N, C-alpha and C positions, 0 to 999 in steps of 0.2 A: 196454467189452466185455472180459471176462476172456480170458486166454490159452487155456484149454480151449475156451471158447465160440467163440473166433475160429478155432481149429484145426479144430473140427468143422464150422464154417460153410464153411471152405475145402474141407474134405473133401466135404461135400454138393455144393458147386459143381462140384468135380472129377468126382463121380459122375454128376451131371446131364449134364455135358459128355460123359462116356463112355456115357451112355444106360443107366446102371445104377440100377434102382429098389431100394427097400427089400426088396421081395418077391424080386427076383433075388439080392440080396446074401444074404438069409436062407437061400435054397436053397444057395448056394455055401459058406456057413460052417456049415451044419447047425444053424441056429437058427430059431425061429419069427419071423415078420414082426413080431409085437407086441413080442417081446423086443429085436429090432433097433431098432425105433422108440423103445422105452423107454431103451435104451442111449444113443441119440443125444439124446433129450430130457433125460435126467439129466446129460448131459455128464460121464459117468464112464467113462473108457476107458483101460485100461493101454497102455503103449507096444507090448507084444507084440500086443494086440488091434488096435491101430491098424495095425500092420504087416500083420496077417492080413487086415484089411478092405481095405487098399490093394492087396494082392496079389490078393485075390478080385475086386476091382473093376477090376483092370488099371490102377491109378493109381500113379504113382511116389510113394513116401512122401516122398522128398526134395522133390518139387514141392509137396506139401501143407505141409511144414515151412517151405519157402522162401516160399510164398504167405502163410502166417500171419505170418511175420516181416516181409514186405514191407507187410502190411496193418496192422501194429501202429502206432498213433499215435506219431509221432516229432516231435521239435523241428525247426523250420525254421531255427534259428540257435543259436549258443552264447551263453552268458552272458558278460558283461564279464570276470568273474574267470577263466572258462575261456580266453577269448582271451588275456588277459594271461599266463596260465600257458604257453600255447603260444609266445608271443613271448619268454618268458624262456629258452627252450631252442631254438635254431635247428634242431637235429636232430629235436626233438619236432614242430615245425611241419612239417618235411619228411615225417615219418612220418604226421601227420594228413592232409596233402594226398594222400599215397599211399593211405591208407585211404579217403579220399573218392573216389578213383579205383578202388577195389576191387582194389588190388594185393595179391598174396599176399606173405608174408614172404620167400619164395624169390625172387620178382621184385625185391623191394627189395635183397636181398643181391647179386643178379646185376648190378644197375644202379648202386648207390651204394657208396661206400667206408665201409660200416658193418659191424661184426662181428655175428655171430648173438646173442651175449649182450646187445649194445647194442640190437639190434632188439627182443628180448624185453622188455628193460626199458622201452623206449619204448612198446611195445604195452600193457604193464602200467600205465604212467602214463596213457595215453589211456583205459584202462578205469577207472582211479581218478578221472579227470576227468569221466567219463560221456560221452565222445565215442564210444567203442565198447564192446561187451560181448565180452571176451576169452573164447574157447572152447578146448577141448582142442586139442593139436597146433598151437598158435599161430594158430588160425583166429579170426575175429572177426565180429561183426555190428554194423553201424553203428547208433548211437542217434540219428541225425539223418535227416531225410526226404530224398527225392529233390529236393525244392524248397529244399534248404539254401542259405543265403547268409551271408556274413560280415556282422557288424554294420555298419550304415552309419556311416562315419567312426570305426569301432572300431579297436583296435590293429592287427589284421591288415590291414584295408583301408588304414590309414595307412602301414603298412610297404610294401604293394604299390605305393601311390602314389609313395612316395619312392624305392623301389629296383627295382621290377619294371616299371613302365609304360614307361620309356625302353627297357629291354631288349626288352620285348614289341613295341614299334613300330619297333625297329631292323630287323626282318625285312622282306622284300620283299612278302609276302603274295601270291605268285604261284605257290605250289606247289599240288599236287592237293588239292582240297577246301578252299582258302584264298581269302579275299577281304577287301578293306578298302574301306569306304564312309564318306565324310564328306559328308553332304548337308545344306546349310543350307536353312532354310525359315522363312517368317514365318507363324505360326499363332496362332489364338485359344487361350485357356486350355482350353476344352472339347476342342478338337482335340488339344492337347498331352496332355491327360489320357487321351484315347482311345488315342493312340499308346503311352502308358506301359502301358495295359492290354494292347495287342498285344505289347509287349516282354515282359511277364510271361507271356503265352501262349507266346512263343518259348522262354522259359526252361523252361517246363513240357514243351515238345516236346523240348528238349535232354535233360531228365531222362529222358523216356520212351525216347529212342534210347539213351542211356547205359545204362539198365537192361536193354533188350533185347539190346544188344551184349555184355553180360556173358557170354552163352552161347558167344560165339566164342572161338577159341583166342587166346592173347596176341599171337602173331605176326600176327593178322588185324586188330589194333587199334593205334591210335597215339594219342598224347596231343594233344588239341586243346583250345584255350581260347577261349571266347566272352567278349569284353570289350565291354560295351554301356554307353554313356553318353549321356544325353539331358538337356540343360538349357538354360536361357536364357543365351547366352554370345556374346561377340564377342572375336575375337583382339585382345589388348592393343595391338598395333601398328596395327591398324585403328581402334581406339577413339581413339588419339592423333591421328588425322587428322580426327576429327569437327570440324565447325565449332563455334565457341563459341556458346552461346545468346545471343540478342539481349538487350541490357540491358533491365532492367525499366523501364517507363514510369511516370512519377509522375502 
């Protein structure tokens, strides 16, 4: 689906939600109903016309643009060269993670010891790598989906495993909105695969909440990280206590 087609589809959806028909819209912008239908059908609409229609329909233009951007097909993961490029510059990885959290450049500057020119260069590099689309006034749009994940056993995941996991688990997990569970179980392979599906649903729910809370003020949100692992595993110290298998009989 092309960008104009997607934009008009979102606009039609917003109009239906507002209860505005083509006939009502035509009356409000002094056009015939057939002309309005033809304009939507041909997907030929200037920005000024879009703004006029949004105003007449009582629809926020920024909601239409944001809805179209959110509905644009995006990648669920970066490529191996992209991840390697992030790992080559620690500050670039930091900026990428901030962008995935929808931080503004102003928030990054307030929080981290980075200069404004450095932040701009990092954003430009992320744009070059295809991680974001840099826009005027140092705003950006992510080029990855809400279901984004780092490559399994890729450069970033390996870095987190070596340097971040111990730091993550050093916390007490007893703060507001925090929890830590370690639940052993003996399952069949079909049951384990079913649980993996549930975990993927949980990741989707996290993405939904993350997207919805973007509307809140920065001071109303905090940084949370969901770390989920599920595999066939036994603590090595326990494995060392296992009985030796009986000798094979001849």
